[in-house]
VOBA-1610 file (N, C-alpha, C; in pm, whole numbers, padded with zeros to 5 digits, always signed):
BEGIN
Unk+20868-02689+11908Unk+20769-02658+12011Unk+20797-02519+12067Unk+20696-02437+12076Unk+20713-02303+12127Unk+20740-02305+12276Unk+20800-02197+12325Unk+20832-02187+12466Unk+20714-02133+12545Unk+20711-02168+12673Unk+20608-02120+12765Unk+20666-02004+12845Unk+20622-01884+12814Unk+20679-01764+12874Unk+20569-01689+12947Unk+20592-01665+13075Unk+20492-01593+13154Unk+20476-01449+13103Unk+20354-01401+13094Unk+20334-01261+13056Unk+20387-01163+13161Unk+20416-01214+13280Unk+20471-01128+13386Unk+20624-01123+13383Unk+20685-01196+13290Unk+20830-01185+13271Unk+20859-01062+13185Unk+20970-00994+13215Unk+21010-00877+13136Unk+21125-00919+13046Unk+21093-00940+12918Unk+21189-00994+12823Unk+21197-00900+12703Unk+21319-00860+12670Unk+21337-00773+12553Unk+21293-00846+12427Unk+21225-00777+12336Unk+21190-00840+12208Unk+21312-00873+12124Unk+21427-00816+12158Unk+21549-00845+12084Unk+21618-00972+12133Unk+21584-01019+12251Unk+21643-01141+12303Unk+21599-01261+12221Unk+21686-01363+12210Unk+21656-01483+12133Unk+21634-01599+12230Unk+21512-01652+12227Unk+21473-01762+12316Unk+21450-01886+12232Unk+21509-02000+12271Unk+21495-02123+12196Unk+21359-02187+12215Unk+21347-02310+12166Unk+21222-02385+12171Unk+21208-02460+12304Unk+21083-02479+12344Unk+21048-02562+12460Unk+21112-02513+12589Unk+21130-02384+12601Unk+21176-02326+12727Unk+21056-02292+12814Unk+21078-02287+12944Unk+20976-02239+13036Unk+21036-02126+13118Unk+20973-02008+13106Unk+21022-01889+13174Unk+20912-01839+13267Unk+20943-01836+13395Unk+20844-01806+13499Unk+20825-01655+13516Unk+20725-01614+13596Unk+20702-01471+13620Unk+20823-01402+13682Unk+20836-01274+13649Unk+20933-01183+13708Unk+21078-01214+13669Unk+21094-01289+13562Unk+21227-01304+13501Unk+21256-01178+13421Unk+21381-01133+13425Unk+21423-01013+13352Unk+21533-01051+13253Unk+21511-01026+13123Unk+21607-01062+13019Unk+21631-00941+12929Unk+21758-00902+12915Unk+21792-00784+12836Unk+21807-00816+12688Unk+21845-00712+12609Unk+21845-00721+12463Unk+21938-00830+12409Unk+22065-00820+12446Unk+22169-00902+12384Unk+22187-01032+12461Unk+22083-01114+12454Unk+22081-01242+12526Unk+22033-01350+12430Unk+22097-01467+12437Unk+22053-01583+12359Unk+22041-01703+12452Unk+21926-01769+12447Unk+21898-01885+12531Unk+21860-02002+12443Unk+21924-02117+12463Unk+21899-02234+12381Unk+21771-02306+12418Unk+21749-02420+12356Unk+21627-02497+12374Unk+21622-02564+12512Unk+21499-02590+12557Unk+21473-02676+12673Unk+21533-02622+12804Unk+21536-02492+12818Unk+21583-02432+12943Unk+21465-02397+13033Unk+21487-02406+13163Unk+21387-02365+13262Unk+21447-02251+13343Unk+21375-02139+13349Unk+21423-02021+13419Unk+21317-01981+13521Unk+21352-01993+13648Unk+21257-01972+13756Unk+21243-01823+13789Unk+21144-01786+13872Unk+21118-01644+13898Unk+21238-01568+13953Unk+21238-01437+13921Unk+21335-01341+13975Unk+21478-01367+13929Unk+21494-01436+13818Unk+21626-01449+13755Unk+21648-01328+13664Unk+21770-01274+13664Unk+21808-01166+13573Unk+21917-01216+13478Unk+21894-01201+13348Unk+21990-01243+13247Unk+22025-01119+13165Unk+22148-01075+13176Unk+22187-00943+13128Unk+22265-00952+12997Unk+22286-00837+12937Unk+22348-00828+12804Unk+22479-00905+12796Unk+22500-00968+12681Unk+22622-01044+12656Unk+22617-01188+12700Unk+22501-01234+12749Unk+22490-01371+12799Unk+22443-01465+12689Unk+22511-01578+12677Unk+22476-01684+12583Unk+22459-01814+12663Unk+22341-01872+12656Unk+22308-01990+12735Unk+22273-02104+12639Unk+22332-02221+12661Unk+22307-02337+12575Unk+22174-02403+12605Unk+22168-02534+12586Unk+22043-02608+12598Unk+22032-02679+12733Unk+21909-02704+12773Unk+21877-02791+12887Unk+21940-02742+13018Unk+21939-02612+13040Unk+21986-02555+13166Unk+21868-02524+13256Unk+21890-02538+13388Unk+21791-02498+13488Unk+21852-02389+13573Unk+21784-02274+13579Unk+21836-02157+13648Unk+21735-02115+13753Unk+21776-02113+13878Unk+21683-02097+13990Unk+21673-01952+14037Unk+21582-01931+14130Unk+21540-01798+14175Unk+21657-01713+14223Unk+21651-01585+14186Unk+21745-01487+14238Unk+21881-01485+14173Unk+21903-01568+14074Unk+22033-01573+14007Unk+22048-01456+13911Unk+22172-01407+13898Unk+22205-01300+13803Unk+22316-01351+13711Unk+22288-01355+13583Unk+22385-01401+13482Unk+22427-01283+13395Unk+22558-01269+13375Unk+22608-01160+13293Unk+22615-01027+13367Unk+22624-01030+13499Unk+22636-00907+13577Unk+22764-00833+13538Unk+22759-00701+13547Unk+22880-00624+13517Unk+22993-00666+13611Unk+23115-00673+13558Unk+23227-00720+13641Unk+23258-00626+13756Unk+23292-00685+13867Unk+23337-00607+13984Unk+23489-00593+13975Unk+23529-00513+13878Unk+23669-00496+13842Unk+23692-00348+13817Unk+23788-00288+13885Unk+23813-00145+13869Unk+23863-00110+13729Unk+23904-00210+13650Unk+23946-00185+13513Unk+23828-00178+13417Unk+23710-00213+13463Unk+23592-00214+13376Unk+23548-00072+13345Unk+23532-00044+13214Unk+23490+00090+13170Unk+23368+00083+13079Unk+23288-00024+13094Unk+23164-00034+13019Unk+23174-00103+12885Unk+23283-00175+12861Unk+23299-00244+12733Unk+23200-00359+12719Unk+23171-00395+12593Unk+23086-00510+12564Unk+23167-00638+12577Unk+23119-00730+12655Unk+23187-00858+12676Unk+23080-00965+12696Unk+23123-01087+12728Unk+23029-01199+12725Unk+23035-01287+12848Unk+22923-01354+12872Unk+22914-01468+12963Unk+22863-01585+12880Unk+22936-01694+12876Unk+22900-01811+12796Unk+22871-01927+12891Unk+22752-01983+12880Unk+22710-02096+12963Unk+22672-02210+12870Unk+22727-02328+12894Unk+22707-02441+12804Unk+22573-02510+12823Unk+22574-02642+12820Unk+22453-02723+12822Unk+22441-02803+12952Unk+22317-02830+12990Unk+22286-02922+13100Unk+22346-02878+13234Unk+22347-02749+13257Unk+22394-02697+13386Unk+22276-02674+13480Unk+22302-02689+13608Unk+22207-02652+13713Unk+22267-02537+13791Unk+22198-02423+13789Unk+22245-02303+13858Unk+22141-02268+13963Unk+22176-02291+14088Unk+22078-02279+14195Unk+22059-02134+14240Unk+21986-02116+14350Unk+21940-01984+14392Unk+22056-01889+14424Unk+22035-01762+14384Unk+22122-01651+14425Unk+22267-01666+14378Unk+22286-01733+14267Unk+22419-01740+14206Unk+22441-01612+14124Unk+22564-01561+14127Unk+22602-01445+14045Unk+22720-01484+13957Unk+22706-01461+13826Unk+22816-01483+13732Unk+22840-01351+13658Unk+22961-01297+13672Unk+22997-01171+13606Unk+23048-01196+13465Unk+23014-01106+13375Unk+23073-01113+13242Unk+23216-01063+13246Unk+23287-01079+13134Unk+23428-01041+13127Unk+23445-00890+13133Unk+23567-00848+13157Unk+23595-00705+13174Unk+23609-00632+13042Unk+23678-00692+12944Unk+23714-00619+12822Unk+23645-00676+12698Unk+23637-00595+12596Unk+23573-00632+12469Unk+23635-00760+12414Unk+23549-00851+12370Unk+23594-00975+12310Unk+23631-01084+12408Unk+23630-01055+12537Unk+23665-01155+12638Unk+23539-01221+12692Unk+23558-01336+12760Unk+23444-01415+12805Unk+23466-01471+12945Unk+23357-01477+13020Unk+23347-01566+13136Unk+23277-01691+13086Unk+23329-01810+13118Unk+23279-01934+13056Unk+23246-02037+13163Unk+23126-02092+13154Unk+23083-02208+13231Unk+23058-02320+13130Unk+23119-02436+13146Unk+23108-02543+13049Unk+22976-02617+13056Unk+22981-02748+13053Unk+22862-02834+13049Unk+22851-02918+13176Unk+22726-02947+13214Unk+22695-03042+13321Unk+22754-03002+13456Unk+22757-02873+13481Unk+22804-02824+13610Unk+22687-02799+13704Unk+22717-02798+13833Unk+22617-02763+13934Unk+22674-02653+14022Unk+22612-02536+14016Unk+22651-02423+14099Unk+22546-02409+14207Unk+22585-02437+14331Unk+22488-02437+14440Unk+22461-02296+14492Unk+22366-02287+14583Unk+22314-02158+14630Unk+22426-02066+14678Unk+22420-01942+14629Unk+22512-01839+14675Unk+22650-01841+14614Unk+22676-01928+14516Unk+22807-01928+14451Unk+22825-01803+14367Unk+22949-01760+14351Unk+22981-01640+14273Unk+23101-01672+14184Unk+23085-01647+14054Unk+23193-01664+13957Unk+23225-01528+13898Unk+23346-01480+13918Unk+23382-01345+13877Unk+23431-01340+13732Unk+23458-01218+13688Unk+23490-01188+13549Unk+23606-01270+13494Unk+23591-01310+13368Unk+23697-01374+13289Unk+23739-01511+13341Unk+23666-01566+13435Unk+23696-01701+13484Unk+23639-01804+13389Unk+23708-01917+13377Unk+23665-02024+13288Unk+23658-02154+13367Unk+23540-02215+13364Unk+23513-02340+13435Unk+23483-02448+13333Unk+23540-02566+13350Unk+23522-02675+13255Unk+23388-02745+13270Unk+23389-02876+13261Unk+23267-02957+13263Unk+23258-03041+13390Unk+23134-03070+13431Unk+23104-03162+13541Unk+23168-03118+13673Unk+23168-02989+13698Unk+23219-02935+13824Unk+23104-02905+13919Unk+23135-02901+14048Unk+23039-02863+14151Unk+23098-02748+14231Unk+23022-02640+14243Unk+23058-02529+14331Unk+22961-02532+14448Unk+23012-02559+14567Unk+22929-02575+14685Unk+22871-02443+14734Unk+22786-02454+14836Unk+22717-02337+14891Unk+22816-02226+14924Unk+22789-02106+14874Unk+22867-01990+14912Unk+23010-01987+14862Unk+23044-02071+14768Unk+23180-02070+14713Unk+23200-01947+14624Unk+23317-01885+14634Unk+23347-01762+14562Unk+23473-01782+14477Unk+23458-01761+14347Unk+23569-01773+14253Unk+23603-01634+14203Unk+23724-01588+14226Unk+23764-01453+14186Unk+23790-01447+14035Unk+23831-01330+13988Unk+23848-01309+13845Unk+23970-01377+13787Unk+23962-01405+13656Unk+24074-01458+13578Unk+24123-01593+13628Unk+24034-01675+13680Unk+24071-01810+13725Unk+24041-01912+13615Unk+24108-02026+13624Unk+24086-02137+13531Unk+24062-02264+13613Unk+23951-02330+13585Unk+23912-02450+13659Unk+23888-02562+13558Unk+23946-02678+13583Unk+23938-02788+13488Unk+23806-02862+13494Unk+23809-02990+13460Unk+23691-03074+13456Unk+23682-03161+13582Unk+23558-03188+13625Unk+23538-03280+13735Unk+23589-03230+13869Unk+23589-03099+13887Unk+23639-03039+14012Unk+23523-03021+14109Unk+23545-03051+14236Unk+23444-03034+14339Unk+23494-02933+14442Unk+23423-02821+14452Unk+23446-02724+14558Unk+23341-02751+14666Unk+23382-02783+14787Unk+23287-02793+14896Unk+23237-02653+14931Unk+23156-02642+15034Unk+23095-02513+15066Unk+23197-02411+15116Unk+23169-02284+15085Unk+23244-02169+15137Unk+23392-02173+15102Unk+23425-02221+14985Unk+23562-02216+14936Unk+23585-02080+14870Unk+23704-02025+14887Unk+23742-01899+14823Unk+23866-01924+14738Unk+23852-01903+14606Unk+23966-01911+14514Unk+24004-01770+14474Unk+24127-01732+14505Unk+24173-01598+14475Unk+24208-01581+14328Unk+24222-01457+14286Unk+24233-01421+14144Unk+24356-01483+14077Unk+24339-01512+13948Unk+24448-01554+13860Unk+24513-01683+13906Unk+24432-01774+13959Unk+24481-01905+13997Unk+24412-02012+13914Unk+24469-02133+13917Unk+24416-02244+13837Unk+24391-02365+13927Unk+24292-02445+13885Unk+24263-02573+13950Unk+24259-02678+13841Unk+24335-02785+13858Unk+24341-02891+13758Unk+24221-02984+13763Unk+24219-03081+13674Unk+24108-03176+13664Unk+24098-03263+13790Unk+23974-03302+13822Unk+23946-03403+13925Unk+24004-03367+14061Unk+23996-03240+14097Unk+24042-03194+14228Unk+23923-03187+14323Unk+23947-03218+14449Unk+23849-03201+14556Unk+23904-03098+14653Unk+23827-02990+14678Unk+23869-02884+14769Unk+23774-02884+14889Unk+23828-02904+15007Unk+23745-02919+15126Unk+23680-02788+15169Unk+23574-02799+15247Unk+23494-02684+15288Unk+23579-02583+15364Unk+23550-02454+15338Unk+23614-02346+15411Unk+23755-02314+15368Unk+23803-02379+15263Unk+23940-02358+15217Unk+23951-02227+15139Unk+24060-02156+15160Unk+24093-02038+15081Unk+24232-02057+15024Unk+24251-02026+14895Unk+24384-02048+14837Unk+24416-01942+14733Unk+24545-01915+14717Unk+24591-01813+14624Unk+24704-01864+14535Unk+24723-01997+14532Unk+24818-02059+14440Unk+24746-02170+14362Unk+24812-02219+14258Unk+24751-02320+14172Unk+24739-02455+14244Unk+24631-02526+14213Unk+24607-02660+14266Unk+24618-02759+14151Unk+24721-02842+14148Unk+24739-02933+14034Unk+24636-03045+14032Unk+24624-03116+13920Unk+24515-03211+13901Unk+24524-03335+13988Unk+24405-03396+14009Unk+24388-03530+14066Unk+24415-03538+14216Unk+24405-03426+14289Unk+24438-03432+14431Unk+24324-03377+14517Unk+24334-03403+14646Unk+24245-03344+14747Unk+24326-03243+14827Unk+24267-03124+14850Unk+24336-03021+14926Unk+24241-02963+15030Unk+24298-02901+15133Unk+24215-02838+15235Unk+24302-02783+15347Unk+24235-02728+15448Unk+24304-02675+15564Unk+24335-02528+15552Unk+24381-02471+15663Unk+24424-02331+15670Unk+24559-02324+15739Unk+24666-02296+15667Unk+24671-02269+15523Unk+24643-02396+15442Unk+24605-02375+15317Unk+24569-02487+15231Unk+24691-02577+15209Unk+24667-02706+15205Unk+24775-02801+15182Unk+24727-02925+15109Unk+24822-03000+15060Unk+24798-03125+14988Unk+24759-03236+15085Unk+24650-03306+15056Unk+24601-03412+15144Unk+24608-03551+15081Unk+24653-03559+14956Unk+24665-03687+14889Unk+24593-03690+14756Unk+24615-03796+14678Unk+24543-03810+14551Unk+24392-03825+14574Unk+24314-03776+14481Unk+24168-03786+14489Unk+24125-03918+14425Unk+24153-04027+14495Unk+24130-04159+14436Unk+23982-04187+14411Unk+23895-04128+14489Unk+23751-04150+14467Unk+23710-04104+14328Unk+23746-03980+14293Unk+23708-03928+14162Unk+23786-03997+14050Unk+23911-04031+14075Unk+23988-04100+13973Unk+23925-04235+13939Unk+23876-04305+14040Unk+23808-04432+14016Unk+23679-04411+13938Unk+23603-04308+13975Unk+23478-04278+13903Unk+23506-04251+13756Unk+23616-04182+13728Unk+23649-04150+13589Unk+23727-04260+13518Unk+23738-04376+13582Unk+23794-04493+13514Unk+23944-04501+13510Unk+24013-04427+13598Unk+24159-04434+13604Unk+24198-04560+13682Unk+24283-04642+13624Unk+24317-04771+13683Unk+24394-04754+13814Unk+24393-04858+13896Unk+24466-04856+14022Unk+24616-04838+13998Unk+24665-04897+13891Unk+24807-04883+13857Unk+24843-04738+13830Unk+24761-04670+13751Unk+24787-04530+13719Unk+24770-04444+13843Unk+24674-04478+13929Unk+24659-04403+14054Unk+24786-04410+14139Unk+24853-04525+14139Unk+24979-04536+14213Unk+25087-04449+14149Unk+25087-04441+14016Unk+25182-04354+13947Unk+25158-04207+13986Unk+25030-04169+13993Unk+24995-04031+14033Unk+25043-04004+14175Unk+25022-04100+14266Unk+25068-04084+14404Unk+25220-04068+14410Unk+25292-04147+14329Unk+25439-04136+14327Unk+25483-04000+14273Unk+25412-03951+14172Unk+25446-03819+14116Unk+25431-03711+14223Unk+25324-03719+14300Unk+25303-03614+14399Unk+25390-03631+14523Unk+25444-03748+14547Unk+25546-03761+14652Unk+25668-03677+14616Unk+25703-03677+14487Unk+25816-03595+14443Unk+25786-03446+14455Unk+25661-03408+14429Unk+25624-03266+14434Unk+25615-03216+14578Unk+25544-03292+14662Unk+25509-03239+14794Unk+25595-03292+14909Unk+25670-03398+14886Unk+25752-03453+14994Unk+25901-03456+14962Unk+25936-03412+14842Unk+26077-03406+14806Unk+26141-03276+14853Unk+26268-03260+14820Unk+26345-03142+14863Unk+26355-03036+14754Unk+26302-03064+14636Unk+26316-02972+14524Unk+26195-02882+14509Unk+26211-02773+14435Unk+26096-02690+14403Unk+26007-02760+14302Unk+25891-02702+14274Unk+25792-02771+14190Unk+25842-02796+14049Unk+25913-02699+13992Unk+25961-02716+13855Unk+26066-02826+13846Unk+26155-02834+13944Unk+26252-02943+13946Unk+26182-03076+13972Unk+26078-03075+14056Unk+26002-03197+14080Unk+25935-03245+13952Unk+25887-03152+13869Unk+25826-03191+13741Unk+25928-03264+13654Unk+26053-03219+13656Unk+26157-03287+13579Unk+26183-03426+13636Unk+26180-03438+13767Unk+26198-03570+13830Unk+26083-03664+13792Unk+25962-03611+13785Unk+25847-03695+13746Unk+25871-03754+13607Unk+25915-03671+13514Unk+25942-03718+13378Unk+26046-03829+13379Unk+26146-03814+13464Unk+26257-03911+13467Unk+26223-04038+13544Unk+26136-04030+13645Unk+26121-04142+13738Unk+25985-04210+13736Unk+25880-04144+13685Unk+25745-04200+13690Unk+25705-04247+13550Unk+25648-04369+13539Unk+25607-04417+13406Unk+25515-04319+13335Unk+25535-04306+13206Unk+25461-04208+13126Unk+25314-04249+13114Unk+25229-04150+13096Unk+25086-04171+13074Unk+25017-04037+13063Unk+24893-04038+13019Unk+24820-03913+12999Unk+24812-03831+13127Unk+24778-03896+13237Unk+24762-03823+13362Unk+24895-03765+13410Unk+25002-03840+13394Unk+25134-03792+13436Unk+25176-03674+13350Unk+25150-03681+13221Unk+25182-03567+13134Unk+25100-03445+13172Unk+24973-03465+13211Unk+24890-03352+13254Unk+24947-03286+13379Unk+24993-03366+13473Unk+25053-03312+13597Unk+25175-03227+13563Unk+25262-03281+13482Unk+25386-03211+13446Unk+25355-03081+13373Unk+25264-03087+13275Unk+25230-02967+13198Unk+25168-02860+13288Unk+25083-02902+13381Unk+25019-02807+13472Unk+25123-02736+13558Unk+25215-02812+13616Unk+25317-02753+13702Unk+25406-02658+13624Unk+25446-02699+13505Unk+25535-02614+13425Unk+25469-02484+13380Unk+25336-02484+13371Unk+25263-02365+13325Unk+25229-02268+13437Unk+25262-02302+13561Unk+25218-02218+13673Unk+25283-02080+13671Unk+25203-01981+13705Unk+25251-01845+13725Unk+25235-01803+13871Unk+25131-01854+13934Unk+25103-01820+14073Unk+25182-01906+14171Unk+25243-02016+14122Unk+25305-02112+14210Unk+25209-02223+14248Unk+25259-02330+14305Unk+25180-02447+14342Unk+25162-02448+14494Unk+25043-02491+14539Unk+25021-02503+14684Unk+25125-02595+14745Unk+25141-02589+14875Unk+25242-02669+14944Unk+25176-02786+15016Unk+25259-02874+15071Unk+25207-02981+15157Unk+25166-02921+15290Unk+25085-02996+15367Unk+25041-02948+15499Unk+25161-02932+15593
//
């Protein structure tokens, strides 16, 4: 099925548009852009060079995809913004492409980016995440799956967020947030396991207790995070989630957030 494209949209003839898309008036699409099937692009959206968009995405008014990175190291190199399938990108969202040749800013599948969210260069976001109103993600960040950012959260550069994390509104952080927990406050601190999301994702009550015990060692013990990771291996029953916690902590470069 051919796409429905407004004659008032400004689209490069070199851009590749999939089937059954609807593109409204005043959309701007540059040369090196590929858009998959069944996408809806509302008025005043700009999709810039290096952007690759999958299928069944809805992109709302005023959004800019593939914007040049706000990075002083950027010297005009060709780079990419990769957006997966079934995402909802609401009004006035900005996603920057990567800084250097061959690098990518990546948004996975089934995410919802609410009004005014900003994702900076070289950041990678997994699947089924929510970025609340006005949330700002700095460059070179890594965000797992099933993460919820409430409104006006600020994630500083080169930090990571693990799977199934809930970050409360107005939080700002500059260290890594390990998986399966709720965090918030100023300064940011650990508030407990994110049992609501763990239940939604089918994690048993028994495993949730193991996760809680693991984080007692991390946030309430006397050891640093790396020593706590060793204690988790020795004292907490093994399982996929426990291995994920240990691997995340051991991989940290920015350090782990602290308890309140």
